[in-house]
N, C-alpha and C positions, 0 to 999 in steps of 0.2 A: 423613567423615560430617558432617551438620549440626553446627555449632558448639555447639548447645544440647542435643543428644541425649546422655543419659547411658548408656542401655543399652536392650536389648530384653529383655522378661521374659515367660516362659511363664505363661499363665494357669492351666495345669494343675499343673505341678510346681514352678513358681517359679524355674526355672533362668534365669540371666542371661547375655546374650551382647552382645558388641560387634557393631556393624552389619556389619563385614567377616567375622564368623564364620559367619553364617547368611544364606541368601537369603530364605527365606519363613517357616518354622515350626520349632518345636522337634522335631527328628527323633526323639529317643527317645520322645516322646509321640505322634508321628504327626500328619498334617495334619488329622485329624478333631477332635483335642483339643488339640494343641500350638500353639494360636494365641498369637501374640506381641503384647504391648503395647509401644508406643513410649513410653519414659519420658524426660522432659526435666529439665534443671536449671532449675526454675522461678524460683529466686532470680536466676539469671543472665538468664533470659528477661525478668523484670520490669524489668530495667535498660533494656531496649530496647523492651518492649511493655507499655505502661501507658496509662491513659486520656488523659494529656496527649500522649504520643507519637502515639496513634491520632488524636486530634483534629486534629493537624497533618499527618496522612498524607493525601495527595491521591490515592492509589491506591485507587479504589473497586472493588476486586475481591478475591477470596479471598487474593491474594498480599500483601495488607496485613498478613497474619498470618505472614509468612515465618519469623520466629524460632521459631514453633511448628509448622513444617512440615519434613519430612525431606528437604530439598533441599540438595544439595551444590553444584550448578552452576546458579545462578539464570538464567544466560544461556541456558539450554536451555528455559526456560518458553515454552509456545506463545503465539502472539499473540492467540488467541481470548479474549475477556473472559468470565471465569467468576465468578459470585458477585455479592454485593451486590444480590441480588434484592429486589424491593419487599415491604414488610410493610404490609398494609392492615388498618385496623380495619373490621369488618363488623357494624354495629349491627342491620341487618335480619336478618342470619343469626343473630346471637346471640339475638335475640328469638324466632326460630323454633326454635332449639335449646333454648331455655329456660335460658339462662345469662346472667350479668351482662355479660360482655364477651367478644368473640371477635376474634382477629386471624388473617389469612391470610398465610402466607409462600409466595409464588408462585414455586416453583422451575422452573416451565415457561418462565421467561424466560431460562434459560441457553442457550448456543449451539446445542445439539442438543435443546433443549426438555425437559430433565429434570435432576433432582437429581444423577444419576450423572455429570454432567460434572465435578463437584468431584473425584470419585475418579479419573476418567480423565485429568484434567489432571496429577495427581500421577503416575499410572501411566506415562504416556509419558515424563515427565522421568526417572523412575527407570530405565526401559528404555534411554533414551539414555545415561544415566550409566554403565550396565552395558555399553554398546556392543553392545546386542542387535541381531540382524539382523531379528527379527520379534517381534511381540507378539500374545498370544492371550487369549481369555476365553470363558466360556460364559455365556449370558444368556437370560432370557425376552424380552428386547427392548431395554430402555433402556440397560443397561450396554453392550450390543453396539453400538447406534447411537452412543452416546457415544464408545466407544473408536474406532470407525471414523472419526468426525469428527476426533478429536484426533490419531489416527495420520496422517490425511491432512494435517492442519495442519503436522506436523513431518516428513512424508515418510517415515514408517516403515510397512512392510507389516504388515497385520493379518489374522489368521485367526480367525474367530469361529464358534462352535458355538451354534446355537439349536434349541430343540425345534420340531417341525414346526407346532405350534399357535401360534407367535409371530405377532402381528398383522401383516398385510400392510404397513401403513404403516411399521412399524419395520424390517422386512426391506428395504423400499424404501430407507430411509435408509442401511442398510449397503452396499447395492449402489451407490448414487449416490456414496458416499464412496470407493468402490473397494476395499472389503474383500473378502477371500476368505471366502465364507460357506458353511458346512456346515449344512444343515437336517436335523437328526437325527430319524429315525423313532422317537421315544420321548419320554420326559418330560424336564423340565429337569434332574432329577437324573442321568439317563443321559447327557445332553449334557455335564454338568459332569464326570462321571467320564471321559468320552472326551477332553475337553479336557485334563484332568490327565495322562492317558496320553500324548497327543500332545505336550504341552509338554515332558514328560520325555524322550520319544523323540527329538524333533527339536531340543531346546535352545532353544525359544522362551521369551521373557520372559512370565511368567504374571501376568496382571492380575486373576485371580480374587480378589475382595476378601476372601473368607473365609480364604484362606491367605496372602495378601500383606498384612503388617501396615501397610504405608505407605498403602494405599488409604483406610482408615478415617480417616487423618489429613486427607485431603482432605474426606471427608464431614463431619467435625466442624466444619468452617468455617461450616456453616449455623448452628450454635449460637453460634459466636463473633459472627457478624453479628447474630443475634437479640438477644443480650445488648447489643451496641452500640446497636442500634436502639431497644431499650427504655430505654436510658439517656437517650435524647432524649425518649422518650414519658413516662417516669415509672416506674410500678410494673411489675415483672416479672410475667408471668401465673402463675397457680397451677399450670397444666398445660401441657406441650408434648405435642402429639399427632402420631403418625406411624404409617403403615401398616408392617407387618412381614412380610418374606419370609425371607431367610436369616439375619437378625440383624445384618447389617453396618451398615445405615442407622441403626437405633435405637441400636446401640452407639456409632456416631460422634456421634449427637445428644447422647447422655448424656456422652460424654467431653468434648465441647466445652463443655457447661455446667459440668461438674466443674472443668475447667481455668480457666474464667473465675472461678469461685468461689475456686479455689486462688490465683489471681493477685490477688484482691481487687477485681475489677470488680463483683461482686455479693455481698451478705451472706447470701443464702439461695438454695436450689436449688429449682426447680419439680419437680413430680412428672411422670413420664412415663406416658402412656397409649399402649400398643402395640395396634394394631388389626389383627386377622386376619380373613380371610374364613371364613365358617362351613364352606365346603367344603375348607378347608386351614388347620388351626389347631394345629400342633404346639406352639407356644409356649403357647397358651391351655391345651391339655391338660396340659402340664408344670406350668403355674401351678396347675391343679387337683389335681396329683398329686405334690406335694412336690418339684417341680423335676426330675422324671424325664422325659427326652426319649424319645418314641416316634415314629418316622417314620410318616407317613401318606400317603395318596393326595392328589393336588392336583386339586381339581375346583372351579374358580371362574372367573368372567369376568375377574377382576382378575389378568391374566397376570403382572404384575410382582411379585406376592406369592404366586404359585402355586409354592411351594417346600415339598414334603412332608418333606424331610430338610434342615433348616437347618444350614448348614456353620459358622456362627459363633454357635452356640447360647449359648456361655459369655458372650460380651460382650452379646449381645442380651438374655438373661435377666437378667444382672447390672444392666442399665440400669434395669429396672423394680424389682427388689428393693432396690437401693441408693437409689433415688429415693423409695421408698415409694409407687410408682404401681400400675398394674394392667394386665393384658391383657384384651381384650374381643373378641368376635366379632360380625360383622354378615353378613347374608345378601346374596346377589348382587342381589336386588331392592332392598334398602336401599342398596346401592352405586349401582345405576342411578338410584334416586330422588335420590341426593345429587349426581349429575352436574348435574341440572336445578336442584336447590336451591342449590348453590354458584354456578352461573352466573347464576341469576335474583335471588339475594339479595346477591351480592357481585361479580358481573361477572367471575368467574374461571372459565375452562373447563379442567376437569381430566379426566384419564383415570381409569378405574375404580380402580386402586390409589391414584392420587393423591387421590381424593375419599373413600376409605375412612375417613379420619380424621373427616370430617364426620359420616358415619353412626355412627362410633364414639362421638363426643361425645353424639349424640342418645340412643344406647343406654345410655351410661354415666350420663347424667342419669336415665333411666328406672330404672336399677338402683340408684341412690343412690351410685354411685361418685364422680361429680362433683356437687357441691352447686350449686343454682341461683345462689347468691351468688358462685360462683367464676368465674374467667376462664381462657381457653384461647388458645394459639397453635397453629394447625393448619398443618402443613407439607404443601403440595400438591406431591407429588413429580414429577408429569409432566403435560404439556399434553394436552388432550383430542384434539388432532389426531393424537395417537399411535395412537388406536383409534377411528376414525370409525364402524366397525360398531356398537360399543357405544353411541356417542353417539347414533346414529340410533335405536337400540333404546330409548334412554332418552327421547329428545325427540319421536319420532314423525315423520311425513312432512308435507310442505307440502300446502296445499289446491290441487288442480289445477283450473284454469278456462281458458276461452277468453279471448281479448283483447277482452272486452266488459264494460262497466261494470255492466250489469245482472246479470251473473254475479257480479261483486264484491258487489253489493247482496244477492243471494240467499245468497251464502256468508256474508256478515255476519249476515243474519237467522238462518240455520241454526246458526251457531257462536256468535253473541253475543246471540241473542234479540232482534234488531232494534236493539240499541244500537250505533250507528255512530260514536260519539264516543269 
């Protein structure tokens, strides 16, 4: 195992395991509740991973944090560059949202254009370390396309289960990368259950982040980067904002922040705002109901967070309660509006789930959760090209004209009131 991992610990019963004792989860607690935490010897990590060491590190990718990643054989790391995505300050967006400062972390700049590349990069390495013949996952789209890309990069066959509502652009990515794709006539939750059964039946390595503790370790690197990037900027933001589906992403975001605080990189922790769609809000409902989870139907344009039964509820919910943050919901129309708002005020094109955080900040300010004097960093989890149908719905259609300058003039008069400058 990684030289710095101390143990795996069940979030439900507290049982502790060595990495060779268990593959995915605490079996007595089951895969729905027996989620494992990867625990490190942080005193030892600090000897090799500290501000001075990182300053001299020329590896501008997620692998610069290797001592805090569960990798036994670094030579198996794929060649695709993951991480160290840009962090932009967006003053015009912050003014429109009604807050002091706003930064955008653009995860659409990863190899397959989503945040999920961080998890898949770790997943394929772990599969190779296990000498697996095939790797699998269930996904609403981004985790699937990400896994397909990284499997192709290392030459490992991948079988992927997606609900039939998955956006065409994401399914196209899967097929281009050569993955075996099953489009399941049902919901994401049904695709997930089928994937779990197939993985057990055929012995495939299971990349499903909710039950595989190593995948969140990849996801947490976004926060390790955010902390490093803000060390150059100055003050850490008051809030880190992220959309929420099955709970793995927000759980990873919080773990990365917590670890950087434990290692002494930062002296305080930001609060976490978890944003859900109004049509699929199990975390928000639990937030209103003393932490009691009740599965719900998933009805939202934001396919990447259309998860009615979150499989990593414990870590996702804990991220908000421990940080003193909040969950909030936004409508599909607010999400669509945020596609345009983010693009036009910050120059970043995000897919619906990716921009949900923008809508969430606006709503949180209205509700008094975020004060106008506070600052936020919003993680944009996926590129807008992932879902062109929604982008067109948000932005509208072009003006159709003949190749005649007079038609240009008329169009300008009709659309701009005669103002041609």
